[in-house]
N, C-alpha and C positions, 0 to 999 in steps of 0.2 A: 525576358531572354538578353542577354548578354554574350557578347561575342569575345570568342579568346582562341584557344584550338581547338575550332569548331565552334558548337553553340553550347550554351551552356544554362541550364535554370536557374535562376537566381531567387525565385519565389514558387512555392506552392499554393494549391487553390483547393481548399477544402469544399466539399459537398455538402457537409454538415449533416445534422441528424433530422433536417425535413427543407422540402422545396416550399409548404405551405407557410403563409403568413400568420394566420391563424395560428397554426400549431406551433409555431414558431414562439409565439407569444406566452401560449400554456407551458411550453417548455421552459423557455427563462421564468416564469412563475415558480412552478415546480424546482425547477435545479437551483434556482437562487435561494428557495425557502430551503432545499438540502443542503446546499453549501453552508448558508449563515448557519443552521442547527448543527452541522457538523463541525464548524470552526468554534462556536461555543459550547458544545458539548466534551471534545476534546481540549477546550482551555480550561472548563472547568476541571476537568481532572489534574491536569497541569498543577493548576492553582491549589485545589485539595491537597495534592501528594506535595507539594513544596510547602503549604504551610501548616499540616498537621503535622508535627512531629513523630507521631505513633506508627504514622505511615512511611516513615523513612527508612526502610526495610527493603531488602532485594526485592520482592514479588512487586512492590510497589512503585519502585524506582525504573523497573524494567518497564511496568505500563505506563508511567508517563514520559519513558522515553519513546515507545508506541503512539503516545497521542501526539506528540510533537511530530512524528514521521506523517502521521496520518493528516496533522495538518499542511504540513509541507507539501504531502502527494497530492492531495486533492487539489491545492493552490495552482500545480502545475499545468493542470487541464480546466478547470471548472472557470475560472476567470474568462479565459479566451473563449471558451464556448459559449460564454453568457454574452460576451460581446457579438460572438456571430452569429448569433441568434436572434439579433436586432440588426444586422447589417447584412445590405444585399450581396457586397463582395466579402468574402471569408478567405483570406490567403494568410500567408506565413513565409518570413523571408526564408531562405535556405540556411543560414547562420542560426537563427533562431529555432530553426525545426530541428538543426543537429544541437542544438542547447536544451530543447525540450526533451529530447531523447537523452540526453545523458542525465539530465535530473531524475526524469522519468524511472531510468535503469539504475540509478542511483539510490535513490529513494526507496524503490520498490525492491531491490534486491537488500537493503538494509534492513526492510520490514520483515523481509522473509528469515534473516538471519536472526534478527530480536525475535522473533515469533520461536525459532529453534531454543535460542538460551532461555527463553521463558520457558519451554517445555524442559528442560536442561535445570532449572532452576525447582520446578517444582518435582522432579525426580528425584534429586538431592535431600529436599524437604521432606519428602516422605520416604524412603528407601535408606537415608542417614542421618535421622531429624538428630542425634546428639553431637554430629560432626557440621552440622548446618552452616551454623554460624562462623566456624574455623574456615568452609569450602567456599561459602558464598559472602565472604565479606565484603564491605565498601568496596575498597580498594580493586578487589577481585571483580566486583559488579560493574564499576565504572568500566574497568578494562577489557569485560565482555561486551559492554555497549560501544566502545570504542571500538571492537573488533568487528562488530556487524557494520557500522560505519564505512570501516574499512573494505569490508567483504562487497558491500553495493558499490562503493567505487571503483575495484578493482573489477566486477563485472561490468559494470557501465562503460568504463575505460575499453574494454575487450568489444562490446556491442559499437560502440561511436567509432574506432580505430579500422573495423571491418567495414563500416558504411562510407568513412569518408575519401578512401582511394577510388570510391565509386562513381563513374560519367554519368550524370543526368542531365541529358539534352533534349527530351521532352519524349511525351508528354509531361505534364506536371499537375494534373489534377488525382486528388485523393478523396477515394468515396467515403471519408471517415469525418471526426472533429479535433484528432489530435495527429502528431508526430509520431508514429511508432514504427518499429523493424519490420514488421511484415508487409505493412502497406508500402513505405517507403522504398525498399528492397525491389518491389516488384516495377518500378520506376525507373531503375537503371539501364543505361543503355549498353548494356553488357548480359553475358551469362551466368546468371546468377544462381543456378542450379546445386553447385558444390557448397556455396557460399549460404544458401538454405538450409541446406543438409545439416553445415556445422553449426547454426543458429539454432537449428531446431534440435541440435544435441545438445546443445550448450543450455537453451532456456529449457524447452520442453521435455525432453528425458529427464533434464537433472532435477528439473521441478516437479515432476511426478515420482520420482523415485524418494525426495526429500519428502515429498507429500504422505508416501506410504509408509515412509521411516517415522516420521512424525505420529502419523495415527497407531503406528505399532507401539511406541514409547508411551503415549497418554491409553493406550490398551492394559499395558504392563503396569501402570500407576496406577489406574481405577483397580485392577485385579490383585496389587497391594494393600488398595484402599478396602475392599471386602473386609478384609480381618480387623479395620477397625470401626469401632463403633462411637456412639456417642455424639456430643454437638461438632469436636473436632473433625469426627470423619464426616461428618453430612457436609461440613464448610469446605472441607479438602476436595469432595466430590462434585460440590456444585463451582468451587474454581476450575477443576480440570475440565468439566465439561462446556463452560464458559469458552476456556483456552480452544477445545477442539469445535468450537461452532466459529470463531474467530477463526481457528487455522482453515478450515473448510473455507469461507466465505473468502479467503485471499487466494489459496490452491487452487482451486477449481476452473474460476474463471480464467487464471494465467496458463493453468494447463490447456483449456480451451483454446485460448489464441494461440501459444506458442509450442503445443505438441503436435501439429498437426500441420501439413502443407498450408503455405502462406498462398490460400485462395480464399476470395471472399464469398461469405456465405449471408443470409438473409437475417441470420442473427446475430450478427457481427457487432453491429451498434448497440443493441438491448444488452450486450453482453461487456461491451466496452463499458457504456454509463453504468451498470453494477459495478463492473471492476475499478472505474476510478472516481467516481462521485458516490455510489450508495454504502460502497464498503466502509469506506471509513468513517460515514457516519452511525453503520449498526455497532462500530466496533464502541465507542462509548457507550451507547444503549445497553448492550448487554453487559459489558462488565458493572456498570453502574445498576443497573436494575437487578445483579444474581449477587450483588455484593454487599452485604450490610455493613462491612468496615467503609468501603466508600460511600456509600449513601448516608453513613451518620457524619462521616467527614465531610461531605458537602452540607450537611444540615448547618453542622458547628461553621463553616465556612461562611453561610449565609448570615447567620445570627451575627458572628463577628463583623462582618461589612454593614448589617442594618444597625447593629449598637455603635460602630465606627461612623455612620451619618448622623444619626442620634445625635451624638457629641459636637 
């Protein structure tokens, strides 16, 4: 604690995922393997799309952007929780806590906007196939990616700007393993009821409505695909179902965390682990296992790397 106009918290203490040393080691090994696999899987997608010329189309450029976001998003929380699992004292400074919240919502928001752009891309490809190349040109694809990041930035600025003016004078214990709005807001030394309602509407309500909108959009797309037969139709259905799976994995934990009163529940930590660590791993698995072009590109990349090593 430090003295100023009254007392002010200069660090927060995490209770972490468990208080058991044996369980901490088990969780460390599990989460470390998940994090490393997440990095390798998403880096593989980035490398395959970058080096494979035939994948330089909007759908795969958007997938590469999502992989970059997943790498960054998982890296906001995973390294810290891995260190804390092996530490007796689990603390984070006030400044680093606010920084973590900023980047958490920046990348999380950009993730959601990127999934929306991917849904738009599939809609245009299926409903306007003859105009797809014109509508989703390379320049427009890059612009939509930039808008996704800008949307995440604006969303994050709103979150942090609402938290920074709040006084934190104690207690400073967070029953979690990373800093986020619901837990930190509860520690403020002032009435936060109105602010909590504002954040629930800003995060939870908007996320819920956006999720329903995307589900309806993909339902419309799948209905359009019913009239298409052959290999192209089956490939489009496979792509859209993969997108629906990833959208669900992103949005359902978000809705659970942000679309309800900020009170702790027994399942919070399990949902948070799924949200911050597991979900970024499942994205590359879903896209690569269900996408023949991506699997072929990865095999060609592997052959290229092996041949370059042999020379």
